[in-house]
C-alpha positions in Angstrom: 0.0 0.0 0.0 1.1 3.5 -0.8 0.1 6.9 0.5 0.5 9.9 -1.8 -0.3 13.5 -1.3 -1.7 16.0 -3.7 1.0 18.8 -4.2 -1.4 21.4 -2.7 -1.7 19.2 0.4 2.1 18.9 0.7 2.4 22.7 0.5 -0.2 23.1 3.2 1.6 20.7 5.5 4.8 22.7 5.1 2.9 26.0 5.8 1.2 24.4 8.8 4.4 24.5 10.8 4.6 28.3 10.4 0.8 28.7 11.0 0.9 26.8 14.3 4.0 28.6 15.4 2.9 32.1 14.5 -0.6 31.6 16.0 1.2 30.6 19.3 0.0 27.1 19.4 3.6 26.2 20.0 6.2 28.3 21.7 9.0 26.9 19.6 9.0 26.3 15.9 10.8 23.0 16.5 7.7 21.8 18.5 5.4 22.8 15.6 7.6 20.8 13.3 7.5 17.8 15.5 3.7 18.0 15.8 3.3 18.2 12.0 5.8 15.6 11.3 4.1 13.2 13.7 0.8 13.9 11.9 2.3 13.1 8.6 3.9 9.9 9.9 0.6 8.8 11.4 -1.1 9.3 8.0 1.6 7.3 6.2 1.5 4.5 8.8 -2.2 4.3 9.7 -4.3 5.6 6.9 -4.5 2.3 5.1 -5.9 0.6 8.2 -8.0 3.4 9.7 -11.8 3.2 9.7 -13.0 5.3 6.8 -16.2 7.0 6.1 -17.7 8.4 2.9 -17.1 12.2 2.8 -20.2 14.4 2.8 -21.1 16.2 -0.4 -19.5 19.5 0.9 -16.1 18.0 0.3 -16.8 17.1 -3.4 -14.9 20.3 -4.2 -11.7 18.3 -3.4 -12.6 15.4 -5.6 -15.3 12.9 -6.2 -15.8 9.6 -4.4 -13.8 10.8 -1.4 -13.4 9.0 1.9 -12.1 10.5 5.2 -10.4 9.2 8.3 -9.7 11.0 11.5 -6.5 11.4 13.4 -6.8 12.6 17.0 -3.7 14.5 18.0 -4.8 15.8 21.4 -7.9 16.3 23.5 -8.9 19.4 21.5 -7.8 18.7 17.9 -8.7 16.0 15.5 -7.4 16.1 11.9 -9.5 14.8 9.0 -7.8 13.4 6.0 -9.8 13.2 2.8 -8.6 10.7 0.1 -9.4 8.5 -2.8 -8.4 4.8 -3.1 -7.1 3.5 -6.3 -5.7 0.2 -7.6 -2.5 0.5 -9.6 -1.0 -2.7 -10.8 -2.0 -4.9 -7.8 -1.1 -2.1 -5.4 -3.6 0.0 -3.3 -2.9 3.7 -3.5 -4.4 6.1 -0.9 -4.3 9.6 -2.6 -4.7 12.4 0.0 -6.6 15.4 -1.5 -7.3 17.5 1.6 -6.5 17.8 5.3 -8.2 20.0 7.9 -8.9 19.9 11.6 -12.1 20.0 13.6 -11.7 23.7 14.3 -12.2 24.4 10.6 -14.5 21.8 9.2 -16.5 20.2 12.1 -19.7 21.9 11.0 -19.5 20.1 7.5 -19.1 16.6 8.9 -22.1 14.4 9.5 -21.7 12.5 12.8 
């Protein structure tokens, strides 16, 4: 199994380090880097085995036939990863199209 990220998602991940640091979620940029790196590693490691749900229609703007999985990072923040699943030569590919947290998109998810 392979996990790939849309280039825009990769760019957001790099920007997220600065966003978290400049909004004072972390006192040191290194801690923001560790947090984001852990999130990315969790996605690579666990996305293929995570329980997934069909994404609500609101998220069709990021692609059709999307699924999403959640990654809880602390008691206040859960990250949602939106992706497609493809078969490419006997290999399953998880293609990440969008990432956001509960502070941004919770109102669009159907629980």
